[in-house]
C-alpha positions in Angstrom: 37.3 8.4 6.0 40.9 7.1 5.7 42.9 6.5 8.8 45.8 8.1 9.8 48.5 6.1 11.2 51.5 7.8 13.0 54.2 5.7 14.1 55.0 6.8 17.9 58.2 4.0 18.2 59.5 0.9 16.5 56.1 -1.4 16.4 53.7 1.5 18.1 51.5 2.9 16.1 48.9 5.8 17.4 45.7 5.5 14.6 43.3 8.4 14.3 39.8 7.6 13.3 36.2 9.3 13.4 37.2 12.0 16.4 38.8 8.9 18.5 42.3 7.1 18.6 43.4 3.0 18.7 46.6 1.8 19.1 48.3 -1.0 17.2 51.8 -2.8 18.9 53.5 -4.7 16.5 56.1 -7.7 16.8 56.8 -9.5 14.0 53.7 -10.7 12.2 51.4 -10.7 15.2 49.5 -7.2 16.7 48.1 -6.2 20.0 45.0 -3.9 18.9 44.3 -1.4 21.8 40.4 -0.3 21.2 39.0 -0.2 17.8 37.1 2.5 17.2 33.5 3.3 16.4 31.2 0.8 14.3 31.4 3.0 11.5 35.4 2.7 11.8 35.7 -0.7 11.0 37.0 0.1 7.0 39.6 2.3 8.5 40.6 -0.1 11.5 41.1 -2.8 8.7 43.1 -0.2 6.2 45.6 0.6 9.2 46.0 -3.0 9.9 47.2 -3.5 6.4 49.1 -0.4 6.6 51.8 -1.1 9.0 51.9 -4.8 7.6 49.6 -6.9 9.4 46.1 -8.3 9.0 42.8 -9.3 11.3 44.1 -12.8 11.5 47.5 -11.5 13.0 45.6 -10.1 15.9 46.8 -11.8 18.9 44.3 -9.9 21.2 41.8 -6.7 21.3 42.5 -4.8 24.4 39.8 -2.4 25.3 40.3 0.8 27.6 36.7 0.9 28.1 33.5 -0.4 27.1 32.1 2.9 25.0 30.9 2.9 21.6 33.7 4.5 20.1 36.2 2.0 21.8 34.3 -1.4 21.4 33.2 -0.7 17.7 34.7 -3.7 16.2 35.6 -5.9 19.1 32.8 -8.5 18.6 33.2 -8.5 15.0 37.1 -9.7 15.4 35.9 -11.8 18.0 33.5 -13.7 16.2 35.0 -13.4 12.7 38.5 -14.5 13.5 38.1 -16.2 17.2 40.4 -12.9 18.5 39.8 -12.8 22.6 38.7 -9.3 23.6 40.2 -8.5 27.2 39.5 -5.8 29.9 39.1 -5.3 33.1 36.9 -7.4 35.1 34.7 -4.8 36.2 34.6 -3.7 32.5 33.6 -7.3 31.4 29.9 -6.7 32.0 29.9 -3.5 30.2 31.2 -4.9 27.5 28.6 -7.6 27.7 25.9 -4.5 28.0 24.5 -5.9 31.3 24.6 -2.3 31.9 25.7 1.1 30.0 28.0 3.6 31.7 28.0 6.3 28.4 26.7 9.8 28.2 22.9 9.7 27.2 21.3 11.7 24.8 19.4 13.1 27.8 22.7 14.1 28.8 23.6 15.4 25.4 20.7 17.8 25.2 21.2 19.1 28.5 25.1 20.1 27.2 24.0 21.1 23.6 24.4 25.1 24.4 28.4 23.8 25.0 30.6 24.7 22.0 31.1 21.6 19.9 28.8 19.6 21.2 26.2 19.5 18.9 28.6 18.6 15.5 30.1 16.1 17.8 26.4 14.6 18.6 25.8 14.9 14.6 29.1 13.1 13.9 28.3 10.7 16.7 25.6 9.4 15.1 27.3 9.1 11.6 29.9 7.0 12.7 27.5 4.7 14.1 28.0 5.8 17.9 24.8 5.3 19.2 24.6 1.4 17.6 25.0 -1.2 20.3 28.0 -3.8 19.3 28.1 -6.0 22.6 31.0 -8.4 22.8 29.2 -12.0 23.5 32.2 -13.5 25.4 34.8 -10.7 26.8 37.1 -12.0 29.1 39.2 -10.4 32.1 43.1 -9.9 31.7 45.0 -13.6 31.2 47.6 -12.2 34.2 47.8 -11.1 37.7 47.1 -7.5 38.7 50.3 -5.1 37.7 51.7 -8.2 35.3 52.5 -7.7 31.7 50.3 -9.2 29.1 52.3 -11.9 26.5 50.7 -10.1 23.8 53.0 -8.3 21.6 53.7 -5.1 23.0 53.9 -6.3 26.4 51.3 -4.3 27.9 50.8 -3.8 31.4 47.1 -2.7 32.3 46.4 -0.3 35.1 43.2 0.1 36.8 42.4 3.7 36.2 38.0 4.1 37.3 35.9 6.7 36.8 35.0 7.5 33.0 33.7 3.9 33.6 34.1 1.4 36.6 36.8 -0.4 34.7 38.7 1.7 32.5 42.2 0.9 32.4 45.0 2.6 30.8 48.1 0.6 29.5 51.5 0.9 30.3 54.7 -0.3 28.2 57.6 0.4 30.6 60.2 -0.4 28.2 59.3 2.3 25.5 58.1 4.8 28.3 54.8 5.3 26.9 51.3 5.1 28.4 48.1 4.2 26.4 45.5 6.5 28.3 41.9 5.9 26.8 39.8 8.4 28.1 41.1 8.9 31.6 43.6 11.4 30.1 43.1 13.1 26.7 45.0 15.9 25.0 41.9 16.6 22.9 38.6 16.6 21.9 36.0 17.4 19.3 33.9 18.9 22.4 36.7 21.0 24.3 38.3 24.2 23.2 41.5 23.4 24.4 44.3 21.5 23.5 47.3 19.3 25.2 46.3 17.1 28.7 42.9 17.3 30.1 39.9 14.9 31.1 36.7 15.1 29.0 34.3 17.0 29.9 32.3 16.0 32.9 28.8 14.6 31.7 31.1 12.1 29.8 32.4 10.7 33.1 30.5 7.9 35.0 32.2 9.3 38.3 34.1 12.5 37.9 36.0 12.4 41.4 37.0 8.9 40.5 38.7 10.5 37.2 40.5 13.2 39.1 41.6 10.8 41.2 43.1 8.3 38.7 45.1 10.7 37.4 47.4 10.6 40.6 47.8 6.7 39.5 48.7 7.8 35.5 51.1 10.1 36.9 52.7 7.7 39.1 53.4 5.7 35.6 56.9 6.0 34.2 57.0 7.3 30.9 57.0 10.1 28.5 55.0 9.4 25.6 50.7 9.8 26.3 48.8 8.1 23.8 45.3 9.2 24.4 41.9 8.1 23.4 41.4 10.9 21.7 43.8 14.2 20.8 47.1 13.6 19.4 50.3 11.9 20.7 51.6 14.0 23.8 55.2 13.7 24.3 56.7 15.1 27.8 56.7 13.5 31.3 53.6 11.4 32.1 53.3 12.9 35.8 53.5 16.5 34.3 50.3 15.8 32.0 48.6 14.6 34.7 49.6 17.4 36.9 48.2 19.3 34.1 45.1 17.8 33.8 44.5 17.7 37.3 45.0 21.5 37.3 42.8 21.9 34.3 39.6 20.0 35.9 40.2 22.2 39.3 39.9 25.3 37.4 36.8 23.8 35.2 35.5 23.0 38.9 36.1 27.3 39.5 34.3 28.0 36.4 31.3 26.0 37.0 31.9 22.9 34.3 32.7 25.2 31.6 34.9 23.8 28.9 36.8 27.2 27.8 39.4 27.2 30.0 42.5 29.2 29.4 45.8 27.0 27.6 
């Protein structure tokens, strides 16, 4: 498949891969890459860099929202081939090494196969290399104090939003009013029947209660553009998006975990 590159602002691009997104932040000839898609997305990832006038050698760093296979896919390739540092929250570093795995299991998928979209999504995951393990040999914690911007293109500020995984982070671009939200807050998914701000179905999360609590952290960030790990760009106050996702999460709880919710 070809990458779908969408310019959000000057130097900021949201890229749609195989049912997952990554973000390119470009300043001059250098770029920051946030997430890397599935292993099978590598040709599309490289194509997206070329489309914005960059190259793998121009990637100053890879930032990972969380170390699931659909976000970590080519991180080790870039590190091993081009010496690109791979940065994560300290709690996510051992996850990226695969010291442990906080990810939906085959059993979780089987138990949820009755839900609309789950079986086609699972087939797609296999084709995209989502069951492969590509650990990062030498992942690194962020080279900045908590709350400080990273000295990288885009000046992203990591914000810890645990729940989906222990070390999940969103990245705030205060000057641009953008939040790169990973899987803590999405605008759609192949297994969801609704569109717009929401959390992923419960079986994807390591600790659902912490995912819901992290919506308050996201909602406190100043911004009016949300770049999620799944789904299209969402425009509008980030606070309102987080509140809508919380409402839908509560509705899902009342409905017994169903993904079939009102829009």
